[in-house]
C-alpha positions as CSV (number, residue, x, y, z in Angstrom):
1,M,-99.6,-95.8,138.9
2,T,-102.7,-94.4,137.6
3,S,-101.4,-90.9,136.9
4,S,-98.6,-92.5,134.9
5,I,-101.4,-93.8,133.0
6,R,-103.0,-90.7,132.1
7,M,-99.4,-89.1,131.3
8,L,-98.9,-91.7,129.1
9,S,-102.2,-91.7,127.2
10,A,-102.1,-87.8,127.3
11,V,-98.4,-88.2,125.5
12,A,-100.0,-90.9,123.1
13,A,-102.8,-89.0,122.1
14,A,-100.6,-85.8,121.4
15,L,-98.1,-87.9,119.0
16,V,-101.1,-89.3,117.1
17,A,-102.6,-85.4,116.7
18,I,-98.9,-84.1,115.4
19,A,-98.8,-87.3,113.0
20,T,-102.3,-86.8,111.7
21,V,-101.7,-85.8,107.9
22,P,-105.2,-83.3,106.6
23,A,-106.9,-85.0,104.0
24,S,-106.4,-82.4,101.4
25,S,-102.8,-82.8,101.3
26,S,-100.9,-84.2,98.2
27,A,-97.7,-85.0,97.6
28,F,-97.6,-84.0,94.2
29,T,-98.2,-80.4,92.3
30,A,-99.6,-80.4,88.7
31,G,-97.3,-79.3,85.9
32,T,-97.6,-78.9,82.4
33,V,-94.6,-79.3,79.9
34,T,-94.0,-75.9,77.9
35,A,-91.5,-73.9,75.9
36,I,-90.2,-76.7,73.6
37,A,-90.6,-77.0,70.2
38,P,-93.9,-78.7,68.8
39,D,-92.1,-81.6,67.6
40,D,-89.7,-82.2,70.6
41,G,-90.3,-83.7,73.7
42,L,-89.0,-82.9,77.3
43,N,-86.7,-85.8,78.3
44,V,-87.6,-86.7,81.9
45,R,-83.9,-88.1,83.4
46,K,-83.1,-90.7,86.2
47,W,-80.5,-87.9,87.8
48,P,-80.6,-84.4,86.9
49,G,-77.9,-84.1,84.5
50,A,-78.1,-83.8,80.5
51,T,-75.7,-87.2,80.2
52,S,-78.3,-89.0,82.7
53,Q,-80.4,-92.0,81.4
54,V,-83.6,-90.9,79.5
55,I,-86.7,-92.8,81.9
56,A,-89.6,-90.7,80.2
57,V,-90.6,-88.3,77.5
58,Y,-93.3,-85.7,77.6
59,E,-95.1,-83.7,74.6
60,L,-95.5,-79.9,74.4
61,N,-98.4,-79.1,76.7
62,E,-98.6,-82.8,78.2
63,P,-99.4,-82.6,82.0
64,I,-96.6,-83.9,84.2
65,S,-96.4,-84.5,88.4
66,L,-94.1,-82.6,90.1
67,T,-92.6,-83.5,93.8
68,G,-92.6,-80.2,94.6
69,R,-88.3,-80.4,94.7
70,C,-86.1,-78.6,92.6
71,K,-82.5,-78.2,92.3
72,N,-79.3,-76.2,90.6
73,I,-76.9,-78.6,90.0
74,V,-74.1,-76.1,89.7
75,T,-74.6,-74.3,93.1
76,N,-76.3,-77.6,94.6
77,V,-78.9,-75.4,96.1
78,S,-82.3,-77.6,96.7
79,F,-85.7,-75.2,97.1
80,R,-89.4,-76.3,97.3
81,I,-91.7,-75.0,94.7
82,D,-95.3,-76.3,96.6
83,G,-95.2,-73.8,99.2
84,G,-97.6,-70.9,97.7
85,G,-97.2,-68.3,95.5
86,S,-98.3,-67.6,92.2
87,A,-97.0,-69.7,89.1
88,A,-95.3,-66.8,87.4
89,G,-93.3,-66.5,90.1
90,I,-92.9,-70.4,90.9
91,Y,-91.6,-70.7,87.5
92,A,-89.2,-67.6,87.2
93,E,-87.4,-69.9,90.4
94,M,-87.5,-73.1,88.0
95,K,-86.6,-71.4,84.7
96,K,-83.2,-69.9,86.2
97,A,-80.1,-71.5,84.5
98,N,-79.1,-75.1,85.5
99,V,-82.5,-75.6,87.8
100,W,-84.2,-79.5,87.2
101,C,-86.8,-80.2,89.0
102,Q,-88.0,-84.0,90.3
103,V,-90.8,-85.4,88.6
104,M,-93.1,-88.6,88.8
105,T,-93.6,-90.4,85.5
106,N,-96.6,-92.0,84.3
107,D,-95.3,-95.2,85.2
108,A,-94.6,-94.3,89.0
109,E,-90.7,-93.8,88.3
110,L,-88.9,-91.0,90.1
111,G,-86.8,-88.2,87.5
112,W,-85.5,-85.1,86.7
113,A,-86.6,-82.6,84.2
114,R,-85.4,-79.2,83.2
115,G,-87.5,-76.7,85.4
116,K,-87.6,-74.3,82.5
117,Y,-89.6,-76.4,80.2
118,I,-92.5,-77.3,83.1
119,W,-95.1,-74.8,83.9
120,P,-96.5,-75.1,87.7
121,E,-100.2,-75.6,88.0
């Protein structure tokens, strides 16, 4: 019986160690609105698509929070931008045709914006 309790304690300790998230991790990647006219705005939409409902609008050079998930809506291929690499390399992927990136608005609502208009920090 004692060995069973030790075994369960060891398994429980291992599961707690695996489930612990480092304090330095973040759920969001910083970005800046770019490549739009000074008198224009970047529409954040409910879903990735030009006809989806606009839920927020960001101005040129305004900071924006990215979840790290982007998606090509034609090929239906999703990819992550928060795995490291240079901002220029990440932006090269984001600015490809039909790529939308998931963002968190200032009102804490998830939405989607065209990747080519967001510079990742």
